[in-house]
C-alpha positions in Angstrom: 63.1 53.9 75.0 63.8 52.0 71.8 64.6 54.2 68.8 61.9 52.8 66.5 59.2 53.4 69.2 60.5 56.9 69.7 60.1 57.7 66.0 56.6 56.1 66.0 55.7 58.3 69.0 56.9 61.4 67.3 54.8 60.8 64.2 51.8 59.8 66.2 52.1 62.9 68.3 52.4 65.0 65.1 49.3 63.4 63.7 47.1 64.2 66.8 48.7 67.3 68.3 46.4 69.6 66.4 43.3 67.9 67.7 44.5 68.1 71.3 45.4 71.8 70.9 42.0 72.6 69.3 40.2 70.9 72.2 42.2 72.9 74.7 41.5 76.2 73.0 37.8 75.5 72.6 37.4 74.5 76.2 39.4 77.5 77.5 38.5 80.1 74.9 36.8 82.5 77.3 39.7 82.4 79.8 42.4 82.8 77.1 41.2 86.3 76.2 42.4 86.0 72.6 41.4 89.5 71.4 43.8 92.3 72.5 42.7 95.6 71.1 41.5 93.9 67.9 44.6 91.8 67.6 43.3 88.3 67.3 45.8 85.8 68.9 44.3 82.3 68.5 46.7 81.3 65.7 49.6 82.6 67.9 48.4 80.4 70.8 48.2 77.4 68.5 51.8 77.8 67.4 52.9 78.5 70.9 51.3 75.3 72.3 52.7 73.3 69.4 56.2 74.5 70.4 55.6 73.8 74.1 54.5 70.2 73.4 57.4 69.4 71.1 60.0 70.8 73.5 58.5 69.0 76.5 60.4 65.8 77.4 57.7 64.9 80.0 54.8 65.3 77.5 56.7 63.2 75.0 57.3 60.5 77.6 53.7 60.5 78.6 52.6 60.1 75.0 55.1 57.3 74.5 53.9 55.6 77.7 50.3 55.8 76.5 51.2 54.2 73.1 53.1 51.4 74.8 50.7 50.8 77.7 53.3 51.6 80.3 51.8 54.5 82.2 53.4 55.6 85.4 51.4 56.8 88.4 52.4 60.4 88.2 54.0 63.0 85.8 55.2 66.5 86.5 54.9 68.7 83.5 57.0 71.8 82.8 54.1 74.3 83.0 50.4 74.7 83.7 49.2 74.7 80.1 51.1 71.5 79.4 49.4 69.9 82.4 46.0 70.8 81.0 47.0 69.5 77.5 48.2 66.3 79.2 44.7 66.0 80.7 43.2 66.3 77.2 45.6 63.7 75.9 44.6 61.2 78.5 40.9 61.8 77.7 41.6 61.4 73.9 43.0 58.0 74.5 40.4 57.1 77.1 43.0 56.6 79.8 42.3 56.8 83.5 43.2 60.0 85.2 46.7 60.0 86.6 48.3 62.3 89.1 49.5 65.2 86.9 51.3 68.2 88.4 53.5 71.0 87.0 56.4 73.2 87.9 55.5 76.5 89.4 58.5 78.4 88.0 58.2 81.2 90.6 61.6 82.8 90.0 61.0 83.0 86.2 57.6 84.5 86.7 58.9 87.0 89.2 61.7 88.2 86.9 59.3 88.3 84.0 56.7 90.3 85.8 59.3 93.0 86.6 60.1 93.3 82.9 56.4 93.2 82.0 55.6 96.0 84.4 58.5 98.2 83.0 57.1 97.6 79.4 53.6 98.4 80.4 54.7 101.6 82.2 56.8 102.7 79.3 53.9 102.3 76.8 51.6 104.1 79.3 53.9 107.1 79.6 54.8 107.7 76.0 53.1 108.0 72.6 55.2 107.3 69.6 55.5 109.3 66.4 54.9 107.6 63.1 57.9 107.8 60.7 57.2 109.9 57.6 58.8 107.6 55.1 57.5 104.1 54.7 59.9 101.1 54.9 60.0 97.3 54.8 59.9 95.5 58.1 61.5 92.1 58.3 61.0 89.8 61.3 64.3 88.0 62.0 63.5 85.0 64.2 66.9 83.5 63.6 70.2 85.2 62.7 70.9 82.7 60.0 68.2 84.4 57.9 69.8 87.9 58.0 71.9 87.6 54.8 69.0 85.7 53.1 66.7 88.7 53.7 69.3 91.1 52.4 69.7 89.0 49.3 66.0 88.6 48.5 65.5 92.3 49.0 68.7 93.6 47.4 66.9 95.0 44.3 64.3 96.9 46.4 65.1 100.6 46.7 63.4 101.2 50.0 64.6 101.5 53.6 64.7 98.0 55.2 64.5 97.1 58.9 65.7 93.6 59.5 65.1 93.1 63.2 65.5 90.2 65.6 63.0 90.5 68.5 65.6 91.7 70.9 66.4 94.6 68.6 62.8 95.8 68.4 62.7 97.1 72.0 65.9 99.2 71.4 64.3 100.6 68.3 61.2 101.6 70.2 63.2 103.2 73.0 65.1 105.3 70.4 61.9 106.3 68.5 60.5 109.9 68.6 57.9 110.1 71.4 56.0 112.4 73.6 54.5 112.2 77.1 51.0 110.8 76.8 49.9 108.9 80.0 47.3 106.6 78.4 46.7 103.0 79.2 46.2 101.4 75.8 46.2 97.7 76.7 43.7 97.4 79.5 42.6 93.9 78.8 45.9 92.3 79.8 44.9 92.9 83.5 41.9 90.6 83.2 44.2 87.6 82.3 44.7 85.8 85.5 44.4 82.1 84.5 47.1 81.6 81.8 50.5 83.2 82.5 51.8 82.2 79.1 49.3 84.6 77.5 51.2 87.5 79.0 54.2 86.4 77.0 52.0 86.6 73.9 50.6 89.9 75.0 54.1 91.2 75.4 55.0 90.4 71.8 51.7 91.8 70.6 52.2 95.1 72.4 55.8 95.4 71.0 54.8 94.5 67.4 51.8 96.8 67.6 54.1 99.7 68.7 56.9 99.1 66.2 54.6 98.7 63.2 52.8 101.9 64.3 56.2 103.7 64.2 57.6 102.2 61.0 54.3 102.0 59.1 55.8 99.6 56.6 54.8 98.6 53.1 54.7 95.0 54.3 55.9 92.6 57.0 58.2 89.8 55.8 59.4 86.6 57.4 60.6 83.0 56.6 59.0 79.7 57.5 55.8 80.9 59.3 56.0 78.2 62.0 56.5 80.4 65.1 54.2 82.1 67.4 55.8 85.5 66.7 55.0 85.1 63.0 51.4 84.8 63.8 51.5 87.7 66.3 53.2 90.0 63.8 50.6 88.9 61.1 47.7 89.6 63.5 49.0 93.1 64.2 49.7 93.7 60.5 46.2 92.6 59.7 44.7 95.1 62.2 46.7 97.9 60.6 45.9 96.8 57.0 49.5 95.9 56.3 50.3 92.9 54.2 52.1 90.0 56.0 54.2 87.8 53.8 55.7 84.4 54.6 58.5 82.9 52.4 58.9 79.1 52.2 62.2 78.1 53.6 62.2 74.3 53.7 59.9 71.4 52.6 58.4 68.3 54.1 59.1 64.7 53.3 55.9 63.2 54.5 52.5 63.4 52.8 51.4 66.4 54.9 53.3 69.4 56.4 53.9 69.4 60.2 51.2 71.1 62.2 53.2 74.3 62.7 53.1 74.9 58.9 49.3 74.7 58.9 46.5 77.3 59.5 48.8 80.3 59.0 47.4 83.8 59.6 49.7 85.6 57.1 48.2 87.1 54.0 50.6 85.9 51.3 52.6 82.7 51.3 55.4 82.7 48.7 56.3 79.0 47.9 58.7 77.2 45.6 56.3 75.8 43.0 52.8 74.8 41.9 53.3 71.6 43.8 53.7 73.4 47.1 50.8 75.7 46.3 48.6 72.7 45.9 49.9 71.0 49.1 49.9 74.1 51.4 46.5 75.2 50.2 44.9 72.2 51.8 46.1 73.3 55.2 46.3 77.2 54.8 42.9 78.3 53.6 43.3 81.9 54.8 46.5 82.7 52.9 47.0 83.5 49.2 49.7 81.0 48.1 51.9 82.2 45.2 54.7 80.2 43.6 57.9 82.3 43.2 60.7 79.6 43.2 63.8 79.5 45.3 66.4 82.2 44.6 69.0 80.9 47.0 70.1 78.0 44.9 71.4 78.0 41.3 73.2 75.6 39.0 76.9 76.2 38.8 79.2 74.7 36.0 82.0 73.4 38.2 83.5 70.0 39.1 81.6 68.2 41.8 83.8 65.8 43.7 82.4 65.8 47.2 79.9 63.8 49.2 77.8 66.0 51.5 76.7 64.6 54.9 73.9 66.5 56.5 74.4 66.0 60.3 71.1 65.2 61.9 69.8 67.3 64.7 69.6 65.5 68.1 65.8 65.7 68.7 62.8 63.5 69.1 62.4 63.2 65.4 65.9 61.6 65.1 66.4 58.2 66.5 69.6 56.9 68.2 69.9 54.3 65.5 70.0 57.1 62.9 72.8 58.9 64.9 74.8 55.7 65.3 74.5 54.8 61.6 75.4 58.3 60.5 78.4 58.4 62.8 79.6 55.0 61.5 79.2 56.0 57.8 80.9 59.4 58.3 83.9 57.9 60.1 84.2 55.1 57.5 84.1 57.6 54.6 86.5 60.0 56.2 89.1 57.3 56.7 88.6 55.6 53.3 88.3 58.8 51.1 90.2 61.6 52.9 89.3 65.1 51.8 86.2 64.0 49.8 83.6 64.5 52.5 81.7 67.7 53.6 79.8 67.6 56.9 77.2 70.3 57.1 75.7 71.2 60.5 72.0 71.6 61.2 71.0 75.3 60.7 69.5 75.7 64.2 72.2 73.9 66.1 75.7 72.6 65.4 75.7 69.1 66.8 79.3 68.4 65.9 80.4 68.2 69.6 77.2 66.6 70.9 78.1 63.7 73.2 75.8 61.4 71.3 78.1 61.6 68.3 81.6 60.1 68.2 82.9 61.6 65.0 86.5 61.2 63.7 86.4 63.7 60.9 89.9 65.2 60.6 89.8 64.2 56.9 86.5 66.0 56.2 85.6 69.6 55.4 83.1 71.2 57.8 80.4 73.6 56.6 78.8 75.6 59.4 75.2 76.2 58.2 75.1 79.6 59.8 78.0 80.8 57.8 78.2 78.8 54.6 75.3 78.8 52.2 73.3 75.8 51.1 74.1 76.6 47.5 77.9 76.4 48.2 77.6 73.0 49.9 75.4 71.6 47.0 77.5 73.1 44.3 80.6 71.1 45.4 78.7 67.8 45.9 77.5 65.0 43.6 75.9 63.0 46.5 74.0 64.0 49.6 73.5 61.7 52.5 70.8 62.5 55.0 68.5 61.0 57.6 65.6 63.2 56.8 66.5 66.8 55.9 64.2 68.5 53.4 67.4 69.9 51.8 67.0 66.7 49.7 64.5 68.6 47.4 66.9 71.5 46.7 69.6 68.9 46.1 67.4 67.0 43.7 66.5 70.2 41.8 70.3 70.7 41.2 70.9 67.1 40.2 72.7 66.1 43.4 72.0 62.5 44.1 70.2 61.9 47.4 70.8 58.8 49.6 68.3 58.7 52.4 68.9 56.6 55.5 65.5 56.0 57.2 63.9 54.0 59.9 60.3 55.1 59.4 57.3 53.4 57.7 57.7 54.4 54.0 54.0 54.8 53.5 54.2 58.3 55.0 56.7 59.6 52.4 55.8 62.0 49.6 55.8 60.5 46.1 59.3 61.7 45.1 60.8 60.2 48.2 59.0 56.9 47.6 60.5 57.0 44.0 64.0 56.8 45.5 63.3 53.1 45.8 61.4 52.6 42.6 62.6 54.8 39.8 66.4 54.3 39.9 68.8 51.5 39.1 70.1 51.8 42.6 67.7 52.0 45.6 68.4 55.4 47.2 66.1 54.9 50.2 68.0 52.7 52.6 67.5 51.3 56.1 70.3 50.8 58.6 72.2 48.1 56.6 75.7 49.5 56.9 77.2 47.3 54.2 74.5 48.2 51.7 75.0 51.9 52.4 78.8 51.6 51.9 78.4 49.6 48.7 76.1 52.3 47.2 78.4 55.1 48.1 81.3 53.3 46.6 79.4 52.5 43.4 78.2 56.0 42.9 81.7 57.4 43.6 83.6 55.0 41.3 81.2 54.5 38.4 80.8 57.7 36.6 78.4 56.3 34.1 76.0 55.2 36.8 76.5 58.6 38.6 75.6 60.5 35.4 72.5 58.5 34.8 71.3 58.9 38.4 71.9 62.6 38.2 69.8 62.8 35.0 66.9 60.9 36.6 67.1 62.8 39.9 67.0 66.2 38.0 64.0 65.0 36.0 62.0 63.6 39.0 62.7 66.6 41.2 62.3 69.3 38.6 58.7 70.3 39.7 59.7 70.6 43.4 61.1 74.0 42.7 60.0 76.0 39.6 62.5 78.9 39.1 65.9 79.2 40.8 68.7 81.7 41.0 68.3 85.1 39.3 65.1 84.1 37.6 63.4 83.4 40.9 65.0 86.6 42.4 63.3 88.6 39.6 60.0 87.0 40.6 60.4 88.2 44.2 61.6 91.7 43.2 58.6 92.2 40.9 56.2 91.0 43.5 57.6 93.2 46.3 57.7 96.3 43.9 54.1 95.7 42.9 53.0 95.9 46.6 55.1 99.0 47.2 53.7 100.7 44.1 50.1 99.8 45.1 50.6 101.2 48.6 52.1 104.4 47.2 49.0 105.0 45.1 46.9 105.1 48.2 49.0 107.8 49.9 
């Protein structure tokens, strides 16, 4: 599969994935059984299906084959729901029906059902006592966020529970309880068509239980793009608890990806008025409030590094991008030893991925799970990326971005398009290795040009993020304390 076609397929899929999911849910609405004890789970199902599609190699290949008129006679999908979604995809493109099948996954289902039975039995036997003192409940979907949550809540003088999903069950087991023998979640036994719904019911039952025990002032999480975020929000909504999503990253195209749309959380705290306007188009049910980004701040120190953001190996990243990035990093490491920082992707360190052939003994490595974004940016005057939204945070701090792309530039946001229009040097570059090297050398060696680029970048990106550092942190602290005080008045 050629890299440019692969990128085109990714963006075509992203454009139409919401339509396919909506058709699937509408057609199967009755069998999905989306209401579990007044916990409404449609938005959770939307996010789950989005995740399943984007992690399915077979579905992606089918979509690519449709776009390139190279359909095979049969495809075996990873699960039943993907097979049904593939059926809808073929209908959407008016393609003849193919032989579609799916993996049965019997062993996985057997093991899962044992755990499922134990959970149901546990919740049947016991009734849990509500804690007397209220607290703050934080949903930790990735451990990289733990210190970020501690920071954003550091001035809040209330008990905080920062739990990864795996820790919630242990907390429930240790909670005060008494024998009850009451079957609370009867409706789950009527779900016989879609096995994946039992995964969602599991999360719903666990969140329903933990939020009943903790009885928090509010539920807090980053990003809002996961099924668990929607489940926690649905449970919180049932209990009249505010669910709050905090913006983590941005989007470089005109519209956010589908997983950042149609959120069920009550409040969405974003970086600026620009994001309020953009997210409001796709999140009509949430109150969107600009609070800035408290995780970055301007530091008065010498910046003498070039920051390379290592692309994640995924459908959104083409092989051409990986080859170009590898070549440029190796060239820079050899030519300017000690002046490069390589920063891993926050979800996965691709440094040892076989698709890379990096020779970086002369570079500093920043592990994204251990070293803050702010530290990497504070040491750098230039950032080189193939598509990371960190470019907006860099721009706010005056770090010059050089974006290597192989996508149609009509999909970019205005500030990304300006990289080729508003600067003396074009900062949006295709895979011309000589041009990329020449631009890096010019920005490195010519301090006058570097200073002027920094000034223009800071100006153009100033509205991407309103407040930063301590000023933004005060915004968050005031917001959280207002909610806490409002809840206290009711009790």
